[in-house]
N, CA, C and O atoms as a DFTB+ gen file, in Angstrom:
544 C
 N C O
     1  1      60.625      58.435      45.136
     2  2      60.579      56.947      45.170
     3  2      59.518      56.486      44.185
     4  3      58.519      57.176      43.978
     5  1      59.728      55.305      43.564
     6  2      58.716      54.721      42.732
     7  2      58.990      54.876      41.240
     8  3      58.295      54.287      40.412
     9  1      60.043      55.699      40.886
    10  2      60.386      55.817      39.388
    11  2      61.803      55.690      39.231
    12  3      62.562      55.910      40.175
    13  1      62.241      55.319      37.996
    14  2      63.639      55.194      37.673
    15  2      63.839      55.888      36.357
    16  3      62.899      55.987      35.568
    17  1      65.039      56.376      36.088
    18  2      65.340      56.985      34.772
    19  2      65.423      55.906      33.710
    20  3      66.045      54.866      33.926
    21  1      64.772      56.157      32.511
    22  2      64.862      55.129      31.451
    23  2      65.109      55.815      30.148
    24  3      65.479      55.133      29.192
    25  1      64.941      57.084      30.026
    26  2      65.097      57.711      28.707
    27  2      63.768      57.680      27.895
    28  3      63.723      58.176      26.769
    29  1      62.735      57.118      28.451
    30  2      61.436      57.104      27.749
    31  2      60.504      58.193      28.345
    32  3      60.485      58.468      29.545
    33  1      59.763      58.764      27.439
    34  2      58.844      59.763      27.871
    35  2      57.593      59.076      28.499
    36  3      56.983      58.205      27.879
    37  1      57.246      59.467      29.678
    38  2      56.105      58.756      30.383
    39  2      54.790      59.498      30.204
    40  3      53.729      58.971      30.542
    41  1      54.847      60.695      29.686
    42  2      53.574      61.455      29.504
    43  2      53.239      62.239      30.654
    44  3      52.374      63.102      30.503
    45  1      53.811      62.080      31.857
    46  2      53.372      62.815      33.011
    47  2      54.543      63.213      33.868
    48  3      54.428      64.179      34.623
    49  1      55.635      62.545      33.798
    50  2      56.731      62.872      34.690
    51  2      58.068      62.967      34.017
    52  3      59.089      62.617      34.608
    53  1      58.080      63.436      32.787
    54  2      59.400      63.558      32.128
    55  2      59.901      62.284      31.608
    56  3      59.135      61.463      31.104
    57  1      61.180      62.089      31.713
    58  2      61.891      60.829      31.215
    59  2      61.889      59.784      32.325
    60  3      62.971      59.328      32.693
    61  1      60.795      59.388      32.865
    62  2      60.770      58.455      33.932
    63  2      59.729      57.326      33.617
    64  3      58.689      57.556      32.999
    65  1      60.065      56.157      34.061
    66  2      59.077      55.059      34.028
    67  2      58.982      54.468      35.397
    68  3      59.965      54.543      36.133
    69  1      57.921      53.905      35.790
    70  2      57.788      53.339      37.059
    71  2      58.751      52.196      37.325
    72  3      59.050      51.444      36.398
    73  1      59.235      52.031      38.499
    74  2      60.079      50.878      38.842
    75  2      59.210      49.635      38.965
    76  3      57.983      49.703      38.889
    77  1      59.877      48.492      39.159
    78  2      59.187      47.224      39.169
    79  2      58.135      47.122      40.287
    80  3      57.052      46.585      40.052
    81  1      58.421      47.609      41.460
    82  2      57.441      47.601      42.539
    83  2      56.232      48.427      42.273
    84  3      55.115      48.045      42.622
    85  1      56.450      49.607      41.629
    86  2      55.360      50.450      41.259
    87  2      54.496      49.819      40.124
    88  3      53.268      49.900      40.129
    89  1      55.183      49.213      39.192
    90  2      54.446      48.504      38.068
    91  2      53.604      47.400      38.699
    92  3      52.447      47.216      38.322
    93  1      54.155      46.683      39.628
    94  2      53.458      45.567      40.271
    95  2      52.213      46.107      41.063
    96  3      51.120      45.546      40.986
    97  1      52.425      47.173      41.792
    98  2      51.296      47.812      42.463
    99  2      50.209      48.276      41.551
   100  3      49.025      48.059      41.812
   101  1      50.613      48.926      40.460
   102  2      49.637      49.441      39.494
   103  2      48.971      48.284      38.783
   104  3      47.811      48.407      38.390
   105  1      49.662      47.146      38.596
   106  2      49.101      45.981      38.058
   107  2      47.939      45.410      38.909
   108  3      46.887      45.003      38.415
   109  1      48.223      45.416      40.236
   110  2      47.213      44.927      41.186
   111  2      45.979      45.859      41.245
   112  3      44.837      45.412      41.351
   113  1      46.268      47.173      41.172
   114  2      45.169      48.119      41.137
   115  2      44.335      47.962      39.878
   116  3      43.108      48.020      39.956
   117  1      44.959      47.763      38.709
   118  2      44.302      47.519      37.483
   119  2      43.461      46.248      37.497
   120  3      42.327      46.231      37.018
   121  1      44.043      45.177      38.059
   122  2      43.310      43.938      38.137
   123  2      42.095      44.123      39.038
   124  3      41.017      43.624      38.717
   125  1      42.243      44.832      40.161
   126  2      41.082      45.061      41.003
   127  2      40.007      45.873      40.249
   128  3      38.819      45.575      40.381
   129  1      40.375      46.819      39.518
   130  2      39.381      47.646      38.756
   131  2      38.754      46.780      37.676
   132  3      37.535      46.812      37.509
   133  1      39.527      46.022      36.951
   134  2      38.961      45.112      35.953
   135  2      37.965      44.179      36.589
   136  3      36.948      43.861      35.973
   137  1      38.229      43.713      37.842
   138  2      37.234      42.818      38.519
   139  2      35.940      43.581      38.781
   140  3      34.871      42.972      38.742
   141  1      35.987      44.897      39.051
   142  2      34.784      45.635      39.230
   143  2      34.020      45.805      37.944
   144  3      32.795      45.932      37.938
   145  1      34.775      45.806      36.827
   146  2      34.138      45.797      35.501
   147  2      33.303      44.512      35.272
   148  3      32.188      44.517      34.749
   149  1      33.944      43.425      35.711
   150  2      33.179      42.125      35.585
   151  2      31.987      42.111      36.508
   152  3      30.920      41.601      36.169
   153  1      32.189      42.693      37.712
   154  2      31.049      42.703      38.670
   155  2      29.943      43.618      38.071
   156  3      28.760      43.336      38.261
   157  1      30.297      44.670      37.377
   158  2      29.301      45.541      36.799
   159  2      28.540      44.771      35.701
   160  3      27.325      44.915      35.566
   161  1      29.242      43.983      34.949
   162  2      28.591      43.128      33.964
   163  2      27.633      42.157      34.560
   164  3      26.564      41.899      34.006
   165  1      28.023      41.588      35.742
   166  2      27.095      40.669      36.448
   167  2      25.912      41.400      36.928
   168  3      24.834      40.811      37.012
   169  1      26.037      42.675      37.258
   170  2      24.816      43.383      37.691
   171  2      23.840      43.623      36.478
   172  3      22.619      43.644      36.634
   173  1      24.448      43.802      35.272
   174  2      23.569      43.875      34.082
   175  2      22.916      42.536      33.831
   176  3      21.752      42.476      33.437
   177  1      23.672      41.433      34.061
   178  2      23.042      40.095      33.960
   179  2      21.907      40.010      34.926
   180  3      20.794      39.665      34.528
   181  1      22.124      40.295      36.122
   182  2      21.104      40.333      37.173
   183  2      19.877      41.188      36.786
   184  3      18.734      40.760      36.943
   185  1      20.143      42.401      36.278
   186  2      19.085      43.286      35.822
   187  2      18.231      42.615      34.736
   188  3      17.003      42.601      34.814
   189  1      18.914      42.060      33.720
   190  2      18.210      41.529      32.578
   191  2      17.513      40.164      32.903
   192  3      16.416      39.887      32.419
   193  1      18.166      39.357      33.708
   194  2      17.570      38.097      34.132
   195  2      16.308      38.360      34.962
   196  3      15.262      37.744      34.755
   197  1      16.446      39.303      35.916
   198  2      15.244      39.598      36.806
   199  2      14.121      40.169      35.965
   200  3      12.959      39.805      36.146
   201  1      14.465      41.078      35.029
   202  2      13.427      41.632      34.144
   203  2      12.779      40.554      33.326
   204  3      11.558      40.551      33.169
   205  1      13.549      39.650      32.807
   206  2      12.996      38.487      32.055
   207  2      12.108      37.617      32.893
   208  3      11.074      37.142      32.422
   209  1      12.499      37.398      34.146
   210  2      11.646      36.641      35.054
   211  2      10.357      37.353      35.353
   212  3       9.304      36.721      35.430
   213  1      10.415      38.665      35.523
   214  2       9.231      39.448      35.736
   215  2       8.248      39.320      34.577
   216  3       7.038      39.197      34.764
   217  1       8.831      39.355      33.344
   218  2       7.928      39.186      32.156
   219  2       7.301      37.842      32.128
   220  3       6.136      37.702      31.754
   221  1       8.070      36.808      32.528
   222  2       7.472      35.484      32.589
   223  2       6.442      35.357      33.676
   224  3       5.477      34.604      33.549
   225  1       6.653      36.121      34.787
   226  2       5.567      36.111      35.795
   227  2       4.262      36.623      35.209
   228  3       3.200      36.078      35.507
   229  1       4.318      37.604      34.428
   230  2       3.148      38.185      33.788
   231  2       2.415      37.079      32.968
   232  3       1.188      36.982      32.997
   233  1       3.179      36.283      32.266
   234  2       2.608      35.167      31.467
   235  2       2.038      34.144      32.463
   236  3       0.950      33.617      32.231
   237  1       2.737      33.855      33.551
   238  2       2.270      32.896      34.534
   239  2       0.883      33.356      35.190
   240  3      -0.021      32.558      35.436
   241  1       0.818      34.639      35.430
   242  2      -0.377      35.198      36.009
   243  2      -1.526      34.975      35.015
   244  3      -2.591      34.480      35.384
   245  1      -1.288      35.356      33.724
   246  2      -2.319      35.148      32.736
   247  2      -2.714      33.671      32.631
   248  3      -3.900      33.352      32.548
   249  1      -1.709      32.754      32.634
   250  2      -1.978      31.358      32.530
   251  2      -2.761      30.817      33.790
   252  3      -3.636      29.960      33.667
   253  1      -2.419      31.336      34.956
   254  2      -3.150      30.936      36.145
   255  2      -4.605      31.352      36.088
   256  3      -5.499      30.598      36.472
   257  1      -4.833      32.587      35.596
   258  2      -6.173      33.072      35.474
   259  2      -6.954      32.248      34.421
   260  3      -8.117      31.899      34.624
   261  1      -6.276      31.950      33.289
   262  2      -6.946      31.163      32.226
   263  2      -7.330      29.807      32.728
   264  3      -8.350      29.235      32.346
   265  1      -6.477      29.301      33.605
   266  2      -6.809      27.955      34.215
   267  2      -7.804      28.007      35.385
   268  3      -8.143      26.993      35.995
   269  1      -8.254      29.235      35.666
   270  2      -9.267      29.375      36.699
   271  2      -8.769      29.521      38.083
   272  3      -9.535      29.385      39.038
   273  1      -7.443      29.809      38.236
   274  2      -6.797      29.933      39.574
   275  2      -6.618      31.475      39.845
   276  3      -5.488      31.963      39.877
   277  1      -7.640      32.160      40.020
   278  2      -7.604      33.629      40.212
   279  2      -6.952      34.009      41.506
   280  3      -6.224      35.001      41.530
   281  1      -7.160      33.292      42.591
   282  2      -6.595      33.617      43.889
   283  2      -5.092      33.497      43.799
   284  3      -4.389      34.377      44.296
   285  1      -4.551      32.419      43.170
   286  2      -3.110      32.246      43.063
   287  2      -2.536      33.295      42.101
   288  3      -1.458      33.844      42.327
   289  1      -3.261      33.549      41.058
   290  2      -2.782      34.638      40.148
   291  2      -2.656      36.009      40.861
   292  3      -1.686      36.750      40.701
   293  1      -3.675      36.278      41.632
   294  2      -3.657      37.542      42.421
   295  2      -2.477      37.572      43.413
   296  3      -1.832      38.604      43.598
   297  1      -2.219      36.445      44.028
   298  2      -1.043      36.367      44.963
   299  2       0.281      36.669      44.275
   300  3       1.073      37.497      44.724
   301  1       0.490      35.956      43.160
   302  2       1.689      36.199      42.372
   303  2       1.841      37.669      41.925
   304  3       2.884      38.306      42.070
   305  1       0.743      38.139      41.384
   306  2       0.718      39.574      40.881
   307  2       1.008      40.585      42.024
   308  3       1.764      41.543      41.868
   309  1       0.371      40.315      43.158
   310  2       0.464      41.288      44.303
   311  2       1.770      41.192      44.930
   312  3       2.343      42.232      45.258
   313  1       2.351      39.960      45.150
   314  2       3.489      39.832      46.024
   315  2       4.814      39.716      45.263
   316  3       5.870      39.852      45.882
   317  1       4.804      39.474      43.975
   318  2       6.135      39.225      43.286
   319  2       6.226      40.064      42.009
   320  3       7.215      40.774      41.831
   321  1       5.297      40.014      41.172
   322  2       5.434      40.713      39.900
   323  2       5.578      42.252      40.111
   324  3       4.746      42.904      40.743
   325  1       6.656      42.767      39.556
   326  2       6.911      44.189      39.646
   327  2       7.449      44.652      41.025
   328  3       7.553      45.851      41.288
   329  1       7.784      43.689      41.886
   330  2       8.199      43.998      43.256
   331  2       9.648      44.578      43.221
   332  3      10.407      44.317      42.288
   333  1       9.998      45.363      44.254
   334  2      11.338      45.823      44.507
   335  2      12.212      44.627      44.736
   336  3      11.797      43.675      45.397
   337  1      13.443      44.650      44.193
   338  2      14.370      43.546      44.515
   339  2      15.227      43.874      45.757
   340  3      15.753      42.977      46.417
   341  1      15.345      45.115      46.042
   342  2      15.928      45.622      47.348
   343  2      14.936      46.686      47.804
   344  3      14.162      47.209      47.002
   345  1      14.964      46.994      49.061
   346  2      13.988      47.992      49.586
   347  2      13.994      49.280      48.726
   348  3      15.013      49.968      48.661
   349  1      12.904      49.596      48.093
   350  2      12.745      50.724      47.355
   351  2      13.443      50.792      45.969
   352  3      13.480      51.853      45.347
   353  1      13.995      49.653      45.495
   354  2      14.786      49.642      44.313
   355  2      14.367      48.511      43.379
   356  3      14.128      47.378      43.797
   357  1      14.287      48.869      42.080
   358  2      14.207      47.900      41.023
   359  2      15.635      47.645      40.531
   360  3      16.549      48.356      40.949
   361  1      15.853      46.681      39.681
   362  2      17.223      46.307      39.322
   363  2      17.953      47.425      38.625
   364  3      19.148      47.606      38.857
   365  1      17.262      48.207      37.754
   366  2      17.944      49.268      37.104
   367  2      18.537      50.314      38.099
   368  3      19.578      50.922      37.849
   369  1      17.819      50.484      39.231
   370  2      18.317      51.405      40.227
   371  2      19.484      50.870      40.990
   372  3      20.333      51.638      41.443
   373  1      19.555      49.534      41.151
   374  2      20.721      48.903      41.730
   375  2      21.979      49.108      40.821
   376  3      23.065      49.458      41.283
   377  1      21.757      48.872      39.529
   378  2      22.855      49.076      38.575
   379  2      23.332      50.554      38.586
   380  3      24.527      50.849      38.600
   381  1      22.312      51.476      38.580
   382  2      22.707      52.876      38.523
   383  2      23.413      53.292      39.822
   384  3      24.365      54.072      39.790
   385  1      22.947      52.775      40.952
   386  2      23.614      53.121      42.225
   387  2      25.055      52.681      42.262
   388  3      25.939      53.411      42.710
   389  1      25.279      51.455      41.773
   390  2      26.680      50.871      41.707
   391  2      27.532      51.698      40.784
   392  3      28.635      52.102      41.150
   393  1      27.021      51.966      39.544
   394  2      27.801      52.771      38.632
   395  2      28.076      54.152      39.035
   396  3      29.190      54.645      38.863
   397  1      27.049      54.832      39.595
   398  2      27.220      56.206      39.968
   399  2      27.964      56.416      41.311
   400  3      28.442      57.514      41.596
   401  1      28.047      55.396      42.089
   402  2      28.755      55.467      43.343
   403  2      30.103      54.781      43.339
   404  3      31.094      55.380      42.922
   405  1      30.168      53.521      43.800
   406  2      31.396      52.836      43.976
   407  2      32.201      52.694      42.658
   408  3      33.406      52.942      42.667
   409  1      31.579      52.307      41.544
   410  2      32.325      52.088      40.346
   411  2      32.905      53.336      39.746
   412  3      34.057      53.340      39.311
   413  1      32.117      54.418      39.714
   414  2      32.642      55.717      39.258
   415  2      33.830      56.207      40.154
   416  3      34.860      56.666      39.659
   417  1      33.627      56.083      41.483
   418  2      34.652      56.573      42.373
   419  2      35.967      55.729      42.200
   420  3      37.071      56.274      42.212
   421  1      35.804      54.390      42.042
   422  2      36.972      53.532      41.800
   423  2      37.659      53.952      40.495
   424  3      38.881      54.097      40.457
   425  1      36.892      54.145      39.447
   426  2      37.521      54.493      38.138
   427  2      38.271      55.821      38.223
   428  3      39.355      55.976      37.661
   429  1      37.679      56.763      38.926
   430  2      38.354      58.061      39.000
   431  2      39.638      57.986      39.800
   432  3      40.631      58.599      39.407
   433  1      39.659      57.237      40.943
   434  2      40.812      57.080      41.781
   435  2      41.875      56.272      41.029
   436  3      43.058      56.612      41.076
   437  1      41.462      55.209      40.338
   438  2      42.459      54.396      39.574
   439  2      43.146      55.273      38.573
   440  3      44.366      55.198      38.424
   441  1      42.398      56.108      37.875
   442  2      43.009      56.972      36.847
   443  2      43.919      57.986      37.447
   444  3      44.973      58.263      36.874
   445  1      43.560      58.585      38.621
   446  2      44.397      59.603      39.291
   447  2      45.713      58.914      39.684
   448  3      46.784      59.483      39.474
   449  1      45.650      57.680      40.259
   450  2      46.923      57.011      40.627
   451  2      47.767      56.685      39.430
   452  3      48.985      56.855      39.494
   453  1      47.171      56.208      38.296
   454  2      47.937      55.981      37.088
   455  2      48.554      57.257      36.561
   456  3      49.704      57.232      36.123
   457  1      47.845      58.366      36.582
   458  2      48.394      59.630      36.133
   459  2      49.589      60.020      36.911
   460  3      50.612      60.455      36.382
   461  1      49.417      59.838      38.284
   462  2      50.496      60.278      39.200
   463  2      51.758      59.416      39.089
   464  3      52.872      59.929      39.194
   465  1      51.586      58.116      38.879
   466  2      52.701      57.163      38.924
   467  2      53.212      56.694      37.608
   468  3      54.336      56.201      37.506
   469  1      52.371      56.845      36.558
   470  2      52.755      56.246      35.235
   471  2      52.341      57.111      34.081
   472  3      52.202      56.615      32.963
   473  1      52.139      58.395      34.314
   474  2      51.800      59.326      33.235
   475  2      50.495      58.940      32.585
   476  3      50.264      59.324      31.438
   477  1      49.633      58.208      33.247
   478  2      48.317      57.807      32.725
   479  2      48.323      56.501      31.930
   480  3      47.265      55.993      31.558
   481  1      49.536      55.951      31.668
   482  2      49.577      54.724      30.882
   483  2      48.905      53.542      31.616
   484  3      48.994      53.378      32.833
   485  1      48.248      52.760      30.803
   486  2      47.514      51.573      31.386
   487  2      48.279      50.328      31.094
   488  3      49.144      50.309      30.219
   489  1      47.966      49.261      31.834
   490  2      48.507      47.882      31.531
   491  2      50.025      47.884      31.438
   492  3      50.587      47.308      30.506
   493  1      50.671      48.499      32.356
   494  2      52.108      48.510      32.307
   495  2      52.762      47.113      32.552
   496  3      53.757      46.738      31.932
   497  1      52.138      46.391      33.486
   498  2      52.680      44.984      33.789
   499  2      52.496      44.132      32.519
   500  3      53.380      43.346      32.176
   501  1      51.417      44.272      31.854
   502  2      51.204      43.462      30.612
   503  2      52.161      43.902      29.506
   504  3      52.694      43.072      28.769
   505  1      52.369      45.194      29.399
   506  2      53.281      45.706      28.370
   507  2      54.740      45.212      28.630
   508  3      55.483      44.882      27.707
   509  1      55.088      45.185      29.900
   510  2      56.424      44.669      30.224
   511  2      56.523      43.201      29.933
   512  3      57.565      42.739      29.470
   513  1      55.439      42.422      30.196
   514  2      55.466      40.992      29.985
   515  2      55.564      40.791      28.434
   516  3      56.333      39.943      27.980
   517  1      54.803      41.555      27.639
   518  2      54.911      41.413      26.183
   519  2      56.321      41.637      25.788
   520  3      56.887      40.843      25.035
   521  1      56.937      42.732      26.286
   522  2      58.330      43.033      25.886
   523  2      59.284      41.896      26.172
   524  3      60.121      41.533      25.346
   525  1      59.130      41.307      27.441
   526  2      59.983      40.270      27.875
   527  2      59.750      38.982      27.012
   528  3      60.703      38.263      26.712
   529  1      58.573      38.725      26.650
   530  2      58.251      37.498      25.954
   531  2      58.380      37.505      24.418
   532  3      58.445      36.466      23.760
   533  1      58.413      38.736      23.893
   534  2      58.495      38.892      22.498
   535  2      59.762      38.300      21.973
   536  3      60.841      38.646      22.455
   537  1      59.684      37.432      21.014
   538  2      60.889      36.741      20.486
   539  2      61.261      37.303      19.098
   540  3      62.371      37.039      18.635
   541  1      60.372      38.076      18.403
   542  2      60.672      38.599      17.135
   543  2      60.492      40.096      17.100
   544  3      60.713      40.720      16.063
């Protein structure tokens, strides 16, 4: 179930191409994976923005000291500057944990499913849409 004869080489299952329901399911899987790619990018945004804020905190601490506000400078430096964003983690560790765990596992599973059902080909739904919409 899940494939039909087409006369095209699929790269993994002989002369078979996925049927419409399989293409649709693979399209949803691909869209979900692409969404995790976007989330990964947002984590890099988070990492860089938080790092930038921490650098600005250093400037704020220096400015507070220069203005004679040593107690407040000490408070900012002690409680916020260089602090963990999650228990025991800086932002780079959050990014690495996501990449090495959930994202890598998702990528590997998505590829295994594509290999099993579509000979490893990507973006089948989009390729079919291109074929249908192409006028020349």
